[in-house]
N, C-alpha and C positions, 0 to 999 in steps of 0.2 A: 898365130897370134891374131886375135880379133880386136880391132881398134876402131874407134870413132874419132875422126879428125876434129880439130877445133872448128874448121869451116863447116863441117856437117852439123856439129853441135849448135853453132850460131844459126845455121840455116833452119834447123828445126825450131829454135827459139823465135826466129822471125815468123815462121809459119804459124806458130802458136799465138804470137802477138796479133797477127792478122786475123786469125780465127776468133780471138777474144773480141775483136772489134767488128765482127760479122761483115756487113756491107759498107763499112766506112773506109775511106782512103786513109792510110796510116803513114805518116812520115817516119823515117828510120832514126832521125837524130835523137829523139827522146829515149828510144831503146838503146842506142849506142851509148848514151850517157849512163843509163842504168847498168849496162854491161861493162862499162869502162873500156870500150873499144872505139875505134874511129868510125865515123859515119861512112867514109869512102870504102872501108873494108866491108861493112854490112851491105853497102850498095853493090859491091862486086858480087857478093853472095846472092843478093836479091836478083841481080842480072842473070845469074845462072838459073835461078828458080823461074825467072821469066822466060828464058830460052827453053826451059822444060815444059812451059805452058801451065805452070802452077800458080803464078801470080801475074797481074798486069800492073803497069805503072801509069801514073798521071803526072804530067809535067806542070811546072809553074806554081803559082801561089796556091796553097792548099793541096799540093801534090804529095805523092807518096805511092804506096803499094796497096793492093787489095787482092784477095784470093780470086783466082780465075774461076773457081767453082766452090760450091758449099763445102765447109770443113768436114761434113759427114760423108763426102764422096772422095776425099783425098786420103789415101792410105799412107801411113808413115813410111812404108817400104818405098813408095814412089818418091818421096822427098829424099830419103837416104840415097837411093840410086841416082837421082838427079845431081846430087852433090859429090858422091863418092864412087859412083859406078857400081859394079856388081859386088855384092857382099860375099866375101870368101875368106878362107883361112890362109894366112901366109905363115908357113912354117919357117921360122928363122931363129937364129941365135947370134946375138951380137952383130947384127947387120948382114950376116951371110946365111947361107943355107944351114939348117940345123944338122949337126953331125950325127944326131940320133934318128934321123928320118927313117932309115932302113928298118930299124928295130922298133920304131915308135908304136906303142900300143894304142895310141889315139888316132893314128892316121886313117883308120877305117871308121872311127866313131865321129870324127869331125864333120864329114859330109852329111851324116844323119842329123847331127846337132844343128848345122847351118841350115839345112832344109826346114827343121822345126822353127828356127828363129825367123826365117824368111816367111813361113806360113803365118806365124803370129803377127809379123809386121805388115803383111798384106791385109790381114783382117782388122788391124788396129787403125782407126781413122784419127784425124786430128781432133775431131769433136769428142771422140771417146777418150782420147788422151787428155784433152783440155779438162774434162770432168775430174781427172785424177790429179791435176796440178792446182796450184794456188790461184 
């Protein structure tokens, strides 16, 4: 099963918000209000992005976050890996191992498909994604 966690989804939204504002420091509280999530939750995610070297923070009045490099140089894959680790298929059924794994007709196809997905995400930058969104 291929899943994107809420944390990863919100992290990508944070990165797109920062990309939208280019070289400006952006507070997370307005974004948290628009997304109907808590500011501390977005701050936790932003801290993970900061540890990965994707954003930097500014403290105090007028503080917030800013991209650590131009959006055109940040691959979507880098953001996803920073928040979720390696992208892989987890074959499961109801929380346990899939009972059909041995005979599964997709178990040899999934590694090929995941490689294709990773390749696409490595080539897709925040700036190119931003052109596709509102």
